[in-house]
Backbone bond lengths (Angstrom), bond angles and torsions (degrees), N, CA, C in turn:
res aa  C-N    CA-C-N  psi(-1)  N-CA   C-N-CA  omega(-1)  CA-C   N-CA-C  phi
1 M - - - 1.463 - - 1.523 111.15 -
2 R 1.343 113.87 -47.41 1.526 118.77 -179.94 1.556 111.13 -57.42
3 S 1.345 115.45 -44.05 1.526 121.16 -179.79 1.546 108.93 -63.95
4 L 1.356 119.89 -36.71 1.426 122.38 177.75 1.565 111.57 -66.14
5 F 1.342 114.64 -41.97 1.503 118.81 176.56 1.536 110.31 -64.24
6 L 1.374 119.82 -44.89 1.396 126.55 177.54 1.579 110.31 -54.77
7 A 1.295 115.02 -50.82 1.502 122.32 -178.35 1.522 109.96 -59.40
8 A 1.330 116.69 -43.03 1.413 121.86 179.08 1.509 114.18 -64.90
9 A 1.351 114.34 -41.06 1.467 123.43 177.91 1.559 110.95 -63.51
10 L 1.324 115.07 -40.32 1.528 121.56 178.55 1.506 106.17 -66.17
11 A 1.322 119.75 -46.69 1.527 124.56 -173.71 1.612 106.43 -61.40
12 I 1.375 116.65 -45.59 1.424 119.39 178.65 1.543 114.99 -63.22
13 S 1.363 113.80 -41.19 1.455 119.38 179.26 1.533 110.39 -69.40
14 A 1.303 119.69 -32.07 1.493 118.65 -179.16 1.436 110.04 -77.58
15 T 1.398 125.33 -13.96 1.372 122.90 -178.75 1.482 111.59 -106.39
16 T 1.368 118.16 -7.55 1.458 126.55 -179.59 1.529 105.81 -83.66
17 P 1.383 118.80 124.62 1.411 118.12 178.69 1.545 111.68 -68.23
18 A 1.331 117.39 150.30 1.485 120.47 178.40 1.533 109.16 -71.82
19 L 1.258 111.11 144.07 1.467 117.98 176.42 1.470 115.81 -94.52
20 A 1.256 114.63 1.16 1.525 121.15 178.35 1.525 106.55 -77.66
21 G 1.367 109.23 155.84 1.461 113.48 176.58 1.452 112.52 110.79
22 P 1.342 117.44 152.79 1.478 122.70 -175.39 1.542 110.05 -77.66
23 P 1.390 114.04 164.01 1.437 119.84 171.62 1.580 109.00 -78.09
24 W 1.258 112.94 177.14 1.511 121.41 178.46 1.529 105.35 -131.63
25 I 1.328 118.98 148.18 1.461 123.96 175.58 1.494 111.85 -137.12
26 S 1.339 114.25 138.20 1.435 118.32 -179.57 1.557 111.76 -141.98
27 I 1.304 117.85 164.92 1.443 123.63 -179.95 1.529 110.13 -107.66
28 E 1.246 118.94 142.86 1.421 124.70 176.94 1.573 106.75 -121.03
29 L 1.267 115.81 128.36 1.481 122.93 174.32 1.518 110.55 -150.13
30 P 1.272 114.52 135.11 1.496 130.27 5.40 1.528 105.82 -90.48
31 A 1.393 111.04 158.61 1.465 120.91 178.23 1.472 108.34 -71.66
32 N 1.365 115.21 152.02 1.430 124.89 -177.39 1.514 109.14 -63.66
33 P 1.387 121.71 112.49 1.503 120.11 177.85 1.514 113.74 -74.11
34 Y 1.323 118.67 -9.25 1.463 119.24 177.26 1.420 113.52 -91.44
35 N 1.223 124.30 -4.32 1.390 126.45 178.88 1.546 107.92 -98.99
36 S 1.285 117.09 125.89 1.527 122.07 -177.19 1.459 114.99 -58.34
37 V 1.362 118.75 -32.77 1.461 120.39 -177.82 1.564 108.30 -79.79
38 T 1.365 119.22 -39.66 1.463 119.60 -170.22 1.542 114.84 -97.97
39 K 1.397 115.97 -6.03 1.403 115.13 -171.03 1.560 118.01 -64.24
40 D 1.294 119.22 -21.85 1.429 120.75 176.34 1.559 112.61 -108.22
41 A 1.328 111.72 13.18 1.532 113.52 -174.62 1.527 108.66 -77.69
42 F 1.374 112.63 147.79 1.482 119.14 176.90 1.557 107.78 -65.01
43 C 1.359 113.74 -45.67 1.436 121.70 178.13 1.463 106.95 -159.33
44 L 1.340 119.60 176.85 1.350 124.33 177.65 1.490 106.09 -118.12
45 V 1.448 117.45 146.45 1.424 122.72 173.58 1.499 106.08 -111.40
46 R 1.350 116.55 133.50 1.377 121.90 -177.98 1.616 109.75 -122.18
47 V 1.284 111.29 132.91 1.480 119.48 -171.94 1.544 111.05 -115.73
48 Y 1.309 117.77 133.56 1.441 120.59 -179.08 1.481 108.39 -134.53
49 H 1.378 113.52 152.91 1.509 121.51 161.26 1.460 105.62 -117.46
50 H 1.312 115.07 112.66 1.519 123.67 -175.57 1.547 100.80 68.27
51 G 1.311 115.82 -125.41 1.498 119.69 -177.74 1.508 115.92 -98.77
52 D 1.366 115.06 -0.83 1.492 119.10 -178.58 1.455 115.22 -102.76
53 P 1.373 118.13 142.74 1.386 123.37 168.99 1.491 115.74 -48.32
54 A 1.316 124.23 133.76 1.444 120.13 -177.82 1.539 111.30 -144.03
55 Y 1.302 114.39 148.19 1.446 120.38 176.93 1.567 109.18 -86.96
56 Y 1.264 118.94 115.47 1.459 126.69 175.26 1.506 107.88 -131.76
57 P 1.296 119.24 156.66 1.479 118.12 171.61 1.550 110.00 -64.04
58 V 1.343 119.78 132.54 1.469 124.29 -179.70 1.538 107.96 -127.00
59 S 1.332 114.35 133.12 1.448 118.46 172.79 1.511 110.07 -126.01
60 G 1.294 118.94 160.08 1.510 126.52 176.48 1.412 113.65 -144.98
61 T 1.353 114.19 145.35 1.471 121.20 172.01 1.553 112.18 -135.06
62 A 1.160 122.39 144.79 1.510 126.60 164.84 1.458 108.45 -89.70
63 E 1.347 118.65 114.38 1.495 127.16 -175.42 1.629 107.07 -101.50
64 G 1.264 116.68 122.99 1.413 115.79 -178.51 1.447 116.00 -128.09
65 L 1.282 118.26 166.98 1.469 127.25 172.40 1.582 104.15 -130.91
66 V 1.323 114.14 106.75 1.500 120.91 -175.94 1.516 108.25 -122.12
67 N 1.380 116.23 117.17 1.464 118.21 -177.78 1.533 113.81 46.97
68 G 1.321 114.92 41.67 1.462 121.95 172.77 1.564 111.09 82.93
69 Q 1.224 118.79 -2.60 1.470 125.00 -179.26 1.483 111.70 -103.55
70 R 1.349 117.72 134.93 1.465 123.29 176.04 1.418 107.82 -79.75
71 R 1.389 116.98 138.13 1.453 126.06 172.80 1.532 111.51 -130.08
72 S 1.261 117.77 148.59 1.377 124.40 177.14 1.522 112.99 -135.17
73 I 1.339 122.29 128.70 1.438 126.81 -175.73 1.500 106.87 -126.12
74 K 1.348 116.87 121.91 1.436 118.39 174.91 1.571 112.27 -69.77
75 L 1.244 116.58 132.72 1.440 125.09 179.94 1.524 111.26 -91.05
76 T 1.387 114.19 149.40 1.470 125.08 175.48 1.462 106.95 -93.51
77 L 1.291 117.10 120.71 1.510 122.36 169.12 1.462 111.98 -112.25
78 I 1.336 118.58 130.20 1.383 120.47 -175.40 1.535 107.46 -118.35
79 D 1.368 116.09 133.12 1.464 124.13 176.43 1.526 108.87 -55.01
80 A 1.256 122.11 118.48 1.406 127.19 -175.96 1.540 113.72 -80.51
81 G 1.319 116.48 -1.35 1.489 118.14 178.34 1.521 109.75 86.94
82 M 1.281 120.16 2.89 1.461 121.61 177.26 1.562 105.61 -121.93
83 P 1.331 115.58 146.77 1.456 114.07 176.25 1.488 118.03 -51.92
84 G 1.327 114.57 126.38 1.432 119.21 176.18 1.532 118.67 69.61
85 V 1.322 117.27 15.89 1.489 120.73 -175.92 1.424 107.06 -114.30
86 Y 1.339 122.31 130.82 1.417 130.48 174.77 1.542 113.07 -126.56
87 A 1.338 115.44 129.95 1.515 117.89 174.19 1.598 109.14 -87.25
88 V 1.240 115.30 132.26 1.460 120.87 176.33 1.481 112.48 -96.37
89 K 1.388 113.73 127.77 1.379 116.79 179.78 1.575 103.79 -104.58
90 Y 1.360 113.68 122.18 1.487 117.55 -174.14 1.541 104.01 -160.00
91 Q 1.284 110.80 132.88 1.506 118.81 166.97 1.556 109.08 -109.41
92 P 1.322 118.11 117.02 1.420 120.07 -177.62 1.524 112.11 -57.18
93 E 1.395 114.08 140.21 1.431 122.09 174.97 1.496 110.40 -66.67
94 A 1.379 117.13 151.05 1.440 120.31 179.73 1.593 113.15 -86.73
95 T 1.318 116.09 -26.26 1.469 116.03 177.85 1.572 111.68 -119.81
96 G 1.290 116.10 160.55 1.395 123.25 174.71 1.570 116.05 85.71
97 T 1.228 116.98 -176.20 1.442 124.28 -176.95 1.511 109.08 -112.25
98 W 1.366 117.97 126.40 1.432 118.96 -168.55 1.567 111.06 -128.34
99 A 1.361 115.57 156.67 1.406 125.03 170.56 1.478 108.57 -143.35
100 L 1.372 116.79 148.57 1.452 116.24 170.61 1.559 108.34 -104.15
101 V 1.235 118.02 146.36 1.466 126.23 -176.44 1.527 106.61 -129.92
102 F 1.379 116.50 114.63 1.382 125.43 176.27 1.561 112.51 -112.19
103 R 1.318 117.52 133.62 1.493 119.74 -175.34 1.561 104.79 -129.26
104 V 1.282 111.65 134.31 1.509 121.49 176.47 1.536 107.86 -118.63
105 G 1.267 114.67 142.37 1.438 121.58 -176.29 1.515 112.20 88.70
106 D 1.312 113.48 156.92 1.526 113.05 -175.66 1.592 110.97 -133.95
107 S 1.346 118.21 11.02 1.411 114.84 -177.79 1.598 106.71 -157.32
108 D 1.338 115.61 158.55 1.359 119.62 172.65 1.511 114.93 -74.25
109 D 1.407 115.81 -15.14 1.410 119.34 175.17 1.517 113.43 -63.68
110 H 1.297 116.52 -43.93 1.459 119.39 -177.84 1.500 112.58 -106.13
111 G 1.322 113.38 -2.08 1.506 119.80 179.53 1.532 117.18 87.77
112 T 1.265 115.89 159.35 1.451 120.34 177.37 1.535 107.79 -137.13
113 A 1.346 117.50 160.34 1.385 126.12 174.37 1.457 109.41 -141.07
114 T 1.339 119.53 145.54 1.469 123.26 178.01 1.493 107.14 -133.08
115 V 1.333 114.33 136.75 1.472 121.52 171.19 1.574 108.66 -112.34
116 V 1.246 117.34 133.42 1.467 121.83 179.41 1.523 108.15 -114.48
117 V 1.319 113.24 122.76 1.478 120.83 -173.11 1.521 108.82 -112.29
118 A 1.322 115.86 111.44 1.434 122.76 -178.01 1.650 104.98 -84.11
119 L 1.431 108.92 131.54 1.436 115.32 179.50 1.539 108.92 -107.89
120 G 1.340 114.34 147.71 1.433 121.51 173.84 1.552 111.35 -83.28
121 K 1.352 117.35 178.93 1.451 121.29 -176.98 1.544 113.89 -62.89
122 N 1.362 113.89 -26.98 1.576 112.26 -179.15 1.503 105.29 -101.20
123 G 1.355 122.26 16.40 1.421 123.26 172.91 1.600 114.92 88.93
124 Q 1.362 116.02 0.99 1.408 116.01 179.32 1.563 110.36 -76.35
125 I 1.292 115.95 155.14 1.501 123.11 -176.97 1.578 103.21 -79.32
126 L 1.303 110.19 120.19 1.484 118.21 172.12 1.572 113.46 -86.59
127 S 1.306 113.59 -41.23 1.469 116.52 -178.73 1.574 104.97 -161.48
128 A 1.344 109.39 160.07 1.484 120.60 171.47 1.523 107.97 -136.09
129 K 1.254 115.68 129.20 1.543 121.59 -175.05 1.513 107.71 -138.48
130 V 1.386 110.46 135.90 1.457 118.30 167.83 1.583 105.54 -108.11
131 P 1.340 114.09 107.06 1.533 114.31 178.98 1.509 108.59 -59.69
132 T 1.314 117.87 138.19 1.395 121.74 -177.36 1.576 107.55 -139.59
133 R 1.424 111.22 169.38 1.419 123.07 169.36 1.485 109.12 -134.75
134 R 1.274 118.55 163.78 1.457 126.01 178.15 1.624 109.10 -101.96
135 E 1.323 116.25 127.59 1.367 121.35 170.47 1.486 106.99 -123.88
136 G 1.274 118.16 102.64 1.550 119.94 -176.77 1.470 107.67 63.04
137 Q 1.349 117.08 -123.99 1.431 123.13 179.10 1.542 112.22 -93.07
138 Y 1.288 117.95 5.95 1.562 120.06 -176.10 1.501 112.52 -106.08
139 T 1.374 115.72 146.97 1.390 124.01 174.45 1.576 105.85 -99.05
140 I 1.349 118.10 116.91 1.403 121.55 -177.53 1.564 112.61 -110.98
141 P 1.353 119.37 125.00 1.419 118.28 175.77 1.513 114.69 -60.33
142 E 1.278 117.23 136.14 1.475 122.68 179.62 1.540 109.24 -87.25
143 R 1.335 120.23 152.58 1.483 122.61 168.32 1.466 112.61 -70.54
144 V 1.293 119.05 130.57 1.542 119.83 -179.32 1.535 103.68 -103.25
145 T 1.357 110.83 132.24 1.459 118.69 -174.33 1.526 107.65 -102.79
146 G 1.319 117.41 161.86 1.409 123.88 172.81 1.525 113.98 -53.38
147 D 1.359 117.33 -37.33 1.367 121.73 179.39 1.519 114.92 -67.34
148 A 1.339 113.68 -34.69 1.512 120.69 174.88 1.636 108.51 -63.68
149 V 1.276 112.09 -40.73 1.531 115.37 -179.68 1.537 108.02 -72.20
150 D 1.297 122.45 -38.31 1.423 125.43 169.96 1.484 115.36 -48.11
151 R 1.380 108.50 -50.82 1.593 116.83 -175.93 1.521 106.58 -67.24
152 L 1.317 121.65 -42.46 1.423 121.20 176.71 1.510 114.25 -58.71
153 L 1.278 117.39 -42.84 1.448 119.57 -179.32 1.525 112.25 -69.45
154 K 1.309 119.41 -32.78 1.468 122.21 174.30 1.501 110.00 -71.83
155 E 1.281 119.19 -39.33 1.428 120.00 174.33 1.602 113.18 -60.66
156 Q 1.312 114.11 -45.43 1.470 118.28 175.34 1.498 114.15 -59.90
157 A 1.336 115.51 -33.80 1.493 119.88 -174.55 1.522 106.96 -88.47
158 G 1.343 117.73 -7.63 1.436 119.69 175.91 1.541 112.48 77.14
159 K 1.402 113.17 31.74 1.454 113.90 179.43 1.553 105.77 -117.35
């Protein structure tokens, strides 16, 4: 009986995905105009753990450089009613250089990931990047600092 229990436990553990590893974050554009939650969204944020959609805490800010002064605006993210999908409510600013910064995860224990979204002068998305590093065969999201965002904004502004 004991060996049968052990064999069953091993079979279950072999088919259960590991919970270790960091989350992943990505941007979807354009948002679906036929979904009542996402139709007016600036973009969507999608969160994954490995290949599966996942619920993690997500935060976002619009980071700007306006007349040489740094500005930061907290963004509103709305659960889109699909696992791991959040609608971003944002109206692009008319002046300055801007980027959106979205972070998923809240600790080093479970991992974090950040996507940095560079915006053009008229508020369109120019690029979205998750800074990463390689560890063996794995791609690991890097922690993004305020200094890194400052450098990006200055590069975009040509300073």
